N, C-alpha and C positions, 0 to 999 in steps of 0.2 A: 572470581576465579575459583576453581575446584581444587581442594587439597592445599598442601603447603608448597608454595613456589619460592625458589631461590634462583640465583644467577646460574647455578648448575642445572636446574630444571629448564631454564630458558635455553641454555646451550643444548640440552637434549632435544628440546622442541625444534631447534634450528639445525639439528644434526651437526653441531660444531663441537670441537674438543674444548672442554673447560680449560681456560688458560688464565683465569683471574685468581689472585690470591684470596679475594673475598667472595669466592663462589658460593659460600653458605649464606650470603647476605639475603634476607627475605625480600620478596617482591610483593607489593600491595596491589599492583595493577599495571595495565598497559595503556599508554596514552599516545595519541597522534597530534594533539592540540595543546600548545603551551598554555592556553587559557584554562585548560581543564586538568593540568598535571597536578597530582597530589603527592604528598610525601611518600617515598618508597616506590614510586612508579618507575617503569622503564619507558623511555621516550623513543618511539619509532619515527625516524626521520623520513617522511614520505616526500615524493617529488610530484609536481604537477606542471601543467603548461605555464602557470603563472606564479608558482611558488616553489621553494626548496626549503624544507624544514631543517636541513643541515645548518642553515644560517641562524637557527633559533636555539641552538643547544645551550647557550649561556642562560637564556630565559628559562629553559626547561630545568636546568640545574638549580637556578634560583628558586624555582617553585617546589623543589624537593625531589627531582628525578635522581635516581641512583645509578642508572646505566643507560646506554644508548644503543640503538640498532641503526647502523649506518651502511651506506654503500661505498664509502671511502673513509679513510681515517680523517678525523677532524681534530682541531686544536681544543682538547678538553682533557681534564684529569679524571673524568668518569670512565669506568669500564666500557669498552666498545665492542659490540658484536658486529663484525663486518660481513655483509652478505652481498650477493650480486644484485638483488632487487628487494628493496625494503617493503614494497607492497606485497610481494609474494611471501616475504618473511612474516608479515602480519597475518596472512592467511595460514601459514604453517603453525604459528603460535596458537591461533584460534582453533585449528584442527586438533592440536595436542590437548587443549582444554576440553574440546567437545568429546574426545575419546575417553575422558574421565567421567563423562555424564552417562548414566545408565537408565534414565527415565525415557519415556517416549518423546521423540523430537519430530515435529511436523514442519515441513516446509511448504510454502504456498506461493504460487505465481499465477499470472494471468494478465490479460490486457486491462481488465476492469474488475473491481471488487475485491482485490487481494487484501487490501488493508482492512476492509470490513470483515472479510472471512477471518483474518488473523485476530481481530479484536473479538469477534464472536467466539472463536475457539479458545482464546485465552480466558474469556469469561467462563466458558463451560468447564475448562480444565481446572480453573481456580476452585471449583466445587470439590475437587479431589486432592488438591495440594498446591503448594506454591508454584506459580507458573511464570517462567521468563518469556517475554514476548518482545519482538522488535519494537523499539520506540519510534513513533512517527513513521517516517518512510526511509529509515536507515537501512536500505535494502540492496545497496550496491557493493562493489568490491572493497570498499572501506567500511561501510556501515554494517554489512553482514558479519565480518570477523569481529568487529567491536562488540556486536550483540552477543556472539558466542563467548567472548571473553568476559561477559557479565554473568555467565552461568556460575552458580555457586553451589556449595554443599547443601544448601537449604532447598534448592529448586528440585521439583519432582517431575515437571513437564516443561516443554519448550515449544514455542511456535515462532518460526523464523520466516519472515517475508523476503522473497527474492525478486528483484526487479531487473530489467535490462532494457537497453535501447539498441543493442546490436547482437549479432550471433556470437556465441562463445562466452558471453558474460555469465549466463546462468550455469553453464557447464563449469565455469571457473569457481563460482561461489558454492555450487552444489558439491564440488570436490572436497571442500573442507567442512561443509555443513553436514554431509552424510545423513540425510533424513531417514527416519524409519517409515514415515508416511509422507508421500509427495502428492500435493494437490495441484492440478492444472485447472484453473477456474474457467477460462475461455480464451479465445483468440479473436481480437477485433482489429480494425484498422487503427492502430496506434503505433507511434514510433516508426512509421514506414520509411522515413529517411534512413534509418539505421538497418532495418530488416529487408528493405527492398520491395517486399510484396506481402500480402496476407499469408501466402504459403510460407514465406520466410519467418513471419511472426509465429505461426504454428510450429514450425520446425525448431525455432530457437526456444520457445517455451517448453518443448518436449525434453529439452536438456535436463530438466529437473528430475527426470526418471533415471538419469545416467549412472547413478551410484547405488541404486536400490539393490539390496541383497535378496536372496530367495525368500527370506522372511519378511521383507519389506512390502509395503502396499503402494501401488500406483493408482491414484484416484482420478477418474476421468468424468468430465461432464458430458453425459450422453445426449444432451440437447444441442451440443455444439456440432457444427458440420464436420469438424476435424476429429470427432470422437473415434471413428474407425482407425485413423492413422495413429492416434495416441494409444489406443488399445493395443495395436500391433507393436508399438515401441515398448510398452510395458511387458508384453509377452516375450519379445526378443531379449529384454533385459533379464527375464527369468523371475520377475517379481510377481506378487499376487495382485490381481486386478479387482478394483471396486468401482462401480459406476454409480453416479448420482444424477438426479434430474428433477425438473418440475413438470415437463411435458412427456418425456419418453416413458411409456409404461413398463419397458423392459429393464429399467434401471434397478440396481440392487436396493437403492434407497431413493424414495421419491417424496417430495414435499408438495402437498395439494393445497391450493388456495381455497379457503372456505368463505371468508367475508372480510370486510374492512370496517372498523368502527369509526365513530365520529371524529376521533383524534388521528385517524390514519393508520392505526395499528392493525397488523395483519393477523387475522385468525387463520390457522392452518392446521393441517394434519400431516404427520410423518408416517410413511409406510416403509416397513422393512421386513421382508420374508414373512408376511402374514401378520406382523405386529402393527399396531396403529396407536399413535399418540397424538393428542391434540394439544395445541399451545397457542400463545399469542406473542407475536414478534413485534416489539415496540419500535420498529423502524419504518420509515416512509418509503413507499414505492414497491410495487410487486416484484421488481427485478431483484429485490433483496431476498426473495424466497429462494432464488438460485444460490445466493451466497450462503443462506442457511443450510441448503442441501449439502453444500461442500463441507461446511463446518460439522454438520451432523454425521456425514459420512466418515470424516476423520475420527470423530468421537467413537463411532461404532467399530471402525477398523482398529482402533487402539485397544478395543476389548471391553468397552463399557456398555451397559444396557441401554437400549433405546428409551425405555421407560423413564430413565433418570434425566432425560433431556428437558422435560416439561418446565421444571423450575429454572434451569439455566437459560432457556430461551427467553422467558419472561424478564430475566435480569439483564439481557443484552441492552446496550446503549448505543445511540447513534454516534458517529465519529465526526468531529468538527470538520467542516468544509465538505462533507459528503452527505447530502440530503439532511442537513442538520437544521432542525426546526428552531426558529427564534421568534420573538415578539418584540417589535420595535417600540420605542417610547410613544409613537403615534398609533400603536396597536395594530400595525400592519403584520400580517402573518408572513414572515420572511423565511424562505428555504435557502440555506447557504450550501450550495453545491459547487463552490468556487475552487475547490482544491485542484481539480484537473478535469480534462475532457477528451473524449474521442467520440466519433459519430454515434456509436451504439449507446454509449452512456448518456449522451446528450438526448437521444430519442427517448430513452427510458425516463429521463427527467421530465421531458415534455409530456409523456404519457401520464405521469403523476399530476402535473400541473393542470392538464386538460380536464381531469376528473374532479378538480377542486371547485367548490361553490364560490359565488361572488365574482368580483372582477379579478382577472388573472393577467399579470404582467410578467413577461419572460425577458430577462436581461442576459445577453450572451456576449462573450468575448471570443477571440480567435481560438481555434484548435490548432495546436502545434504539431510539427513533425509528421505531416501527412504526405510528404513527397510530391510527386507529379500530379496526384489527384486532389490536391488541396482545394482548388477552386470548385471542382465538382462536389466534393464533400460538403463544403460550406453552402453551396447552392441547394443541396439536398436538405440541409437543415432549415433553410427558409421555406422550402416547399412543405416540409413536414410540419412546421409550426402553423402554416396556413391551413393545412388539412386538419389539424387538431382544433381549429377555431379558437385559439387563444386570443384574448382581447387586444393585447398590445405586445409587439416585439420591439425591444430597444437593444441596439447593438453598438459595439465599438470594436475597433481593430480593422486592419487592412482587408482581411478576407471576409469578415462578417458583413462588410458592405454588400458583398455578393449575395449573402443570405437575405439581407434586408430587401434588396431589389427583387429577389425571387419571390419573397412573401408579398411584396407590394403588387407584383404582377398578377398575383392570384386574388387580389382584393383585400388582403389583410392590412390592417393599420400597422405600419412598421416605421421606425425612426432610427437613423444611423447617426452616430456621433464620432467623428475622427478622434476627438479628445475625450477620454474617460471622465474628466472633471466636468465637462459640459453635460455628459450623460447623467452624472450624479445630480447636477443642479436641476435638470429637467425631470428627473425621477422623483426627487424629494416631495414636491407638492402633490404628486399622484399617489404616493404611498400612504393610504388612509386605512381606517379600521376595517373596511369591508373588502380590502384588497389582499390577495395572495401574490407575493412576488418571489420568483425563483431566479437565482443568480448562478451562472455557470460559465466556465471558460478554462483554458489550459493555464498551468502555473505561470507561464510567461505573460499571460494577459493581465495578471494582477487584479482579478475581479474581486478579491477580498476587500479591495478599497471601496467598492460599492457597498458591500456588507457593512464594513466599519462605519461608513458615512451614514447609513440608514440607522445603525444602532446607536449613534452618538446622540446624546440628549442635547437638543438645541437650546441655547440660552434664550429666555423670553425677551421679546422686544421691549424696550423701555422708552419713555419720553422724558426729556430733560426740560425743565422750566427755568 
C-alpha cells in the first residue's frame, strides 16, 4: 500500500466518520482470505454464493487482523467498519490507494492474449523501474482491487489485467482502476453465455475506455473487425487514440513478421511513424506478434522511445499454460497451452503445430461458455485440424467428440476418449522424441492433467527374482 495507512485512512477511503478510539492504529494491508491474513491487516468480509467470510472473523483475528470491514455488526472486539456492500468497499479502498499512485498505470483486456500482453509489458516497464503487475489471472472484481492494493511507494509502473464474463464487469473494475492507458487486445467468441453474442463481447470489452481522461490513451487493435467501433468509443470518451496492428498498414504502430528461427522464436520489425526497430521475440506462435504490438503500443503511448524496445523484447518469457514449451523425460517436445481456450486461440495454436517438423499430435479438451453455438464451434475445430494436416487428433470432453467426428469425416486420424485418464494412457506410448504434442482446452477441461502426466518421470520397470 502507498503511504502510511491507519484506521482513520481506511475510514476516509470508505467515506465513513472515524469513530474508533484507536483510529491512529497503523494498517499493514488488506486481506479477504483468512489463510493470508498477516499481522496488522484489515479483514474484509466478502460474501459469495457458497461462502460468507463474516463467519471467519475469529480466525482472522487469530491470524493478526486488527479491524474488520463488514456488512452487519458481528460478535468481535475488533473495530468494525460497517458498509452496505463489502465487495464494493474493497473496490473503494483499492481506488483510494490507486489515487496515491502517480506513475503510468496500464489496463489490458481482450478475449485472448491479455495475460501475455500484461507479462510482456511488465517485463518492458521493469527496464525503467519497479513494476507492479497482476499476479496470475487475478483480474476480476476481487482480484483487480487486491492487485491495486499491492501498489507500494517503491512502484513506478503498473500493469493491471481486467477480465470479464458478463457486461458491466469491466466497467466496474475500470471505475477504481482508472487507467492512464487502456488496451483492448481483441474480441473473440469467448464467454458467450455471459455476453450473449460476439457484439456483446465487443461492447463489454470497450468498457475499459470508460474512465479515460483527455490525457489518457485508448489503444485499439486495428486488425480486429470491431476496431471502428472501439475507435469511436475512444473518441466519444474524449481520450487520445493509438492504434496497433500486425496486418493493417494504417496503424500507428505495426509489428512485421520477418522470420522464425529453429527454436520457434519470432524475428520481427516494429514500425512507428517512420522509425524501425528489429528484435527477436522468444515466444511461440505468430499470433504473439499481435500481443507484442499491443505491449509496444502501450510502451510508446507512455512516452518511451521505440528504440529502447529491442532489449526488452528479447527478455520476454512465455507464460505457463500459454504456448509454454517443455521437453518431457522421453524428449517429446510438449507445448502446454492448457490454461484456457476459445475458437480463435485454438486455431492459432493449430497454426503453430501444423508448421512444426516431425510427427504432430494435437490434444484438445472442451471449450467452455460458448452458448448456443457450442456444437458448431467444436465441429469447426475438427474441420480446421483436418485442414491443417496434423498427424493425430486426440480429444476428450462432451463437445470435443463432435470435433473428433468432424475430423474423421475428412479423413483425419482422430481418437476420442470420454475419460481424460484413458486419453493419457493412450498418449503416453506415442509421446516419443520425434513428436511435438500440443495440449489445449478451457480451464474447466483440466487439460493440465495431460501435461503433468507427460512431464512425470516414469519409474523404470523392474523384475523381481
